[in-house]
Structures are given as C-alpha cells and as structure tokens.
N, C-alpha and C positions, 0 to 999 in steps of 0.2 A: 504494500500500500504506500502511496506517495506520502511523504512527511508533510507536505503542504496542504493536503486535503482538509484536515481538521486542525484548528488551533487547540491549545490546551483548554481554553475557555469553552469552546464548543464541545469538547469531549466531556468536560465536567457538567455542562448543561444537559447532554444526552444521558449521562449517568443519573443526574438529578431527576429526569423524567422517569427513569426506571424505578428510582427509590420512591417516587410519588405514587406508584401503583400501575403504571402503564406496562403492558405486556412486552416482553423482550422481542417476540416475533414482530409486533407492530413497530417497535423502535428500529429493528433491523431493516424492515421494509421501507420505513419513512426515510432513513438516512443512508440506505444502500450499503450496509455492512453485514458481516457474518456474525453468527452467535458467538463463535469463538473469539472474534475480535472484540465484541462487547465485553465478554468476561475478562479478557486480558486488560482492557482499559479499566475495568472495575478493580482489578487487582493492583493496578499501578496508580490510578487517580482517585480511588474510592474515598480517601480521607479528605479531599479538597472540597471547598464550597465554591459556588458560582461567584459570590461576592469577592472571595479571595483572588480568584482568577481575574476578575474585572479590575480589582485594585492594582494588581501587578501590571495589567495592560495600561491603566491610566498613568502609572508612574513612568512607564516606558514612553508614553506619548508626551508627558511633561518634559522629559529629558531630551526629547527630539526637538531640533530647531523648528520653530513655528513657520509654516508655509505662508507666503504672501497672499493675504486676503482673498484667495480664490474660492468662490462658491458661497461666500457669506450672504451676498445680496440675493442669490437664488434661494438660500435657506429661509431668509426673512420673507421673501415674496411668497414662498410656499406656505409659510405659517400664516400669512395674512389672508391669502385666498382660501386656504383650507381645501380638503379633498372634495371632489365632486360626488354628489349623491348618486345612488344607483337609479337607473331608468326603470320606469314602471311599464315593462313591455310584455312580461310573461303572464299567463293566466293566474298563476299562484300569487304574483305581486298584486294583481288587480283584485283578487279575492280578499287579500289581506287589507288593501286600501278600503274596500267596501266595509269590511268588518270594523276597522278602526273608525270610520266615519259614523257608523251606527253606535259604537260603544262610547266614543268621546263626545259626539255632538247630538246624539239621539235622532239621527236622520233615519228615514225609512229606507228599506232596501231599494225601492224604485228610485228614490231621490239620490241615494249614494251611487247607484249604477249609472245614473245620468251624469253625475259629476266626473266620474272616472272613465266614462265612455266604455262601459262593460255591459254585456248582455246579462239579463237575469238568469237565463238558462246556463250560461257559463259559470256564474257565481254559485248556482245551486248544484252544479255537476259534482258528483263524487266518483272517483275512479273505481273501476271494478276489475283491476288487474289481479291475476293469481299471485299467490305469495312467492316472493323471491328468496325466502330464507334458505332453502336447500342450495340454490345457485350461489348465494352469498357465502355460505359456509364452504362450498367447494372452492370458490375463488380465493377466499382468505387463506384456506389451507394450501392451495397451490402457490399463491403469492408468497407465503412464508418460506416455501422451499425454493422458489425461483424469484429472488428478490429484484432482479434487474430485467424481468420479462414484462412486456406490455400486455395490453388486453387481448391483442390478436393471438399471441402465442398461448396465453392462458386459456383463451376460448378453445383452442385445439386440444389442450389437455382436458378441458371439461367435456368435449365431445368424445374424446377417447374413453372417458369414464362412463359413457353411456347416456349422457344427458343431451336431448335434442333441443338446442337453444339457438336463437338468432344472434348474430354478431352485435346488432344494435342493442339488444337486451343485455348482453354481456357487458357492453360498454357502459350502459346506464347503471347497472348494479356495481360495476367496477369503480365508477366515479362516486357513487353513493357510499361505498364502503371505504372511501379514502385511500385507495390503492394506487392512485396516480403517481407515476414515477417523477422524481425530481431530476429535471434535465440540467446538466452542467453546461455552463456557458463556454463557448469555444471562440477563440479569437478569429476574426476575419482576416484573411491573408490575400493580398493582391497577387495576381498572376502576371508575370512580365510578358508572357506571350501565350498564344492559345495552347492548351494542353495537347499532348500527343493522343491519338485515338486509342481507345482501350483495346486490350487484347481480347479476341473472340475465339477461344478454343473450341474445337469441334468434337473432342472425345476425351475420355479419361486418360490420365497419364501422359498427356501431350504437353501441357504447360504446368510447371511447378513454380512457386514463388516463395522466397525466403526473406526473413528480416529478423531484427533483434529488438527486444524491449529491455528497459531497465526498471528495477524496483528495489525495495529495501526490506530487510528483516525488522523484527521488533527491536533488535539490538542496534538498529540504524546502520547495519553493514549492507552495502550495495551488492546486488547480484544481477545476473543477466538471464534473459529468456530467449532461446532460439525458436522461431516459429516457422513452420513449413506447411504450405497449403496447396492442394490441387485446385487449379483455377476453374476447371469444368464442373467437377462434382462438389466443390466447396468443402471437401473433406479436410479435416485437420490431421495432417500426416505425422507431425511431430511437434512436441513441446518439450524442449530441453532446458533444464534449470541448473545453473552453477555460477560460482563466483567468477570464473573465467571460461570463455568459450573460444579458444583459438581455432585456426583454420583446420588443424588435424582433428579436433573434436567435432567440428562441423562436418567434415568428410566422413567421419565414423557414423554420425547420425544419418547422413544421406545414404551411405552404403547399407545401413541396417534397413531403412525403408525400401531401398531399391531391391534388396534380396526378397522382399515379399511382393512388391508391386511391379518390379521392373524399372528400368531407367527411363527418365522422361526425355522428350525431344528437346524441349527448351526449359531453361531455368532462369527466371527473371530475378535479378539481384540489384542492390544499390552499390555504392562505391566504398563500403567500409573496409577496414584493414583485413578482416577475415576472408572477404570474397575476392580481393584483388591479389591474393597470394599466389605464388607459383604452384603450391601444392594443390589448391582447388582447381586451377587451370589444367594441371596435369591429370587430375582425376576426371575432369569433364572430357578432356581429349581422349583418354583411354576408353571411355564408355560411350562416346558419340553424343555427348550432351552439349548443346550450344548455350553458352552463357550470354544472356541478354542484359546489358548494363543500362540503367536509367541515367539521364543527365544529372550531373551533380546539383544537389539542392532542388530536385524536382520529384518529390515523393508521389505526386499525383500520377506519375507514369507507372507507378506500382500500386495503383489504387486498391486492387483486390486484397493484397496482403495488409495494406494500411487499414482497410475496413475490418479485416479479421483481427488485427492487433487491437483495434478499438473495442471489439467484443470481448477479447481476452482481458483487456484492461478493465472494462466496465463490469463484466459479469463474474470475474474471478479475482484478479489482482486487487482491485479496489475493495473487495469484500473481506479479504483475509489479512491478518497481521501475523505473518509467519514467525514462529519461534526459531526455526532452523531451516537450512537448505534442504534437508531430507524431507521435512514436512511439505515444503513447496513442491518437491519432485513427486511425492506420492499423490498429493491433492491435484497437481497439474495433470498427471496421467488420468486420474478419475474424471477431471473436467474434459479432457480431450475425448474420452470414450463417450461421455454424456453428450458432448457437442455433436458427435457423429451419429449417435443412435437415438437421441431423445429430442434435441432442440430443433424445432421447425425453422427452416431457412426461407425468408421471404423471397429471395431470388430463385428458389426452386419450387415456387407455388406452395410454399409452406410444407413441403416434404422435408424429412430429415435427409442428410447426405447419404446415409446408408440405404434408406428407402428409395431415393432417387437412382442410385446405382443399381439396385435390384430391379427397378422398373425398366431401366435400359437393357438389362440382361435378358428380360423376357419380352422385349419389343422386337417384332420381326422387321420393322422399318429401320432399325439401327439407331445409334445414339442421336438424340436431338435435345438441345438444351431448351428450357421453357422460354428464355428470352429470345432464342433463335426462332422458335415457333411464333412468338408474337410479331417479330419483325417480318417473317414470311407472310403472315396474315395481312399485316398493314400494306406490304408491297403488292399483295394480290387484290387490295381494295376491300377486304373483309374486315368489318368492325365488330 
C-alpha cells in the first residue's frame, strides 16, 4: 500500500469509526482497505485520538512558512454566499414540500399541491415494489468480499447465485445500501502528440505485455511487482513479488510461463533497465520472440498493461498492508488465480478470462475477440 494514501490523522479517524460501533466490513468497503490492514492499523495506532493527530498537524502547519494570501478572498466569498439549496425536482422532494406546507402552515392538500406544482395523485402515490432485503443482503455480502468491485460486477455475482435481477434494480439497491465506491482523483496529463494506435491481437499467445509496479511493506521497505498479461484473453500470466527483480529473474518468470503456454510472437515492453539488457534480448532471439519497445515517456503505447496495473493497484495492493514479502507473494498468486477465474472483465463482455478462452476453444469459427466483433458489426452497418 502506498504510504501517501492515508495520513496518520485519517487512519486514527477510521479506527475511531470502528470503536464507535461501525462494522469492520463497512469500514473496509467505504475506505477501500482489507480487514487485515484495518487490524494492523489498530495494533499500531489504537492508542491515539483524533484530536491528538489534529494537534500535531496544526503544529506542523504553524511551523511552515505562511503562503501569500492565496485563496482567502475565495474562502470569504464562499462563506458569504453560502451553499446552494437542493432543487425540488424529484417526486419525493415534492411530496415532502406538500407535507411541510400542511404541517407548518395548515394548508390543505389541494392548496399545497398548487403551490409546488405537484399533482395530487403523485402526492398520494405509495410505491408497491417487492422487498429488496434479500438482494441487499447479497450485495452487502459480496461487496464485503470484493471491496473494489462496482455494481456491474457485483450484479454478475448475484446472478451466479441464482437471483434473476435487473441491472437497474441492482444499481438502485447498491446506491441505497451505501456501497458506492470512492473514486480516487487522477491527474490530467497532456499528450504532446497523438497516441500510437492500440495493438489489436487476433489470438491467444500472440501478444504479451510486461511492466513493473512499486509498493511498500508495513515496515516501509520498498518492493517491486513484475506483471505479465496476455493482451487477447486478458489473462494475468504472472505476478512476481520481490525486493529486486533483475533481468535474469524476469527471464526465469517468462520461461516458466512459456513452458506451459508456449512462447509469444510479440512482447511489448517499456525502456526500463530490466528489459533493455543483453540477457533479455538474447532470450527473445533464441525463442523467436520480437521485443516491441514503446517510446520513452509514452506509457499510453502500452495501455493494456497500464490498465491491468491499475486493477492490481486498486483491487489488491491498495487493500493490503503486507507484513513480509512472503505474504505478498502468497496473496498475489491467490489474486492472480481469482482474476483469471472469478473476476468478470468488461472488455470480454463480462466473461472471466478463463471462460473466454474456453468459449474460443469450443467455437468452430475460430478465435474472435468481443471488441473485434463489435467493430465488424459497425463496419457492416449493423447497430
């Protein structure tokens, strides 16, 4: 987990919520962390109070040189104007306005409806929906296990459990249960020139892509993660964790995967020191693998593996506070298997990578990616 994700004050605040009686599963879902991480925070920060953390923060701010008057006028202006009130556009808001007009001013229902431009039939309407308790329980249970999955993937798990539900109903109950994910802001980056066209593989084992991630243990020691993905089937081929991953270690992982799947035709890589080594170039030459290098500073040219890295970061690394590198290796392999066999992939029409490969094996027409099928239909004029 990145050290900058949560400040000490935020961690103490989360622990205080748990001490106030909020369930650990709800806390983990709301803040995107793992149960194990919560209890490790509790062991380390359990004796602190939120006020103590705030006092330390204020002392640091006082010692820091004051910035020149930026933003003061805006703050005063915001305080004078005040926040804008909510608009009365929904039926529920209009019903509440009619009720308040009757209770506070003694107006009749007809008069109140005329003032807020609401029909009496709408005010008197009472919904007759079936109970959502069973669906809510399933969603809360699945969300506690899959803390970084949105409502679409949770809906697939609900259908796998045997419940025939509509996606819109799942979304409504998902929002009402407070399961909405907290999206992390990303910096906008300008592109100096138009990006290179994306790779369009046509079969499994044709294009592989590899990259590296950095993270930290609970002891604040840094470690690295080697990621390897098949660009056609979206399978996670390898997740290797260690403090150092030199070129020879990378070759060993590639060779292990190739003994099971065979060697790829192309391997897309960046310009890191591990991939520009003579050892990797010699391995690729011996086995007929063509190394495709992206332009320096252009990770968008390797967008598939960057997207995969984002999922690994969001759904795995950010949820765990690893005590040792061995723990990261064991949990990482479990995550890789789960990613290939359980997690629905939106680019595969919400099939799992394993199910997608199985469907290709039983198709007489040969391999065809869902995105390729969509492009063929658009080209033929079929909508």
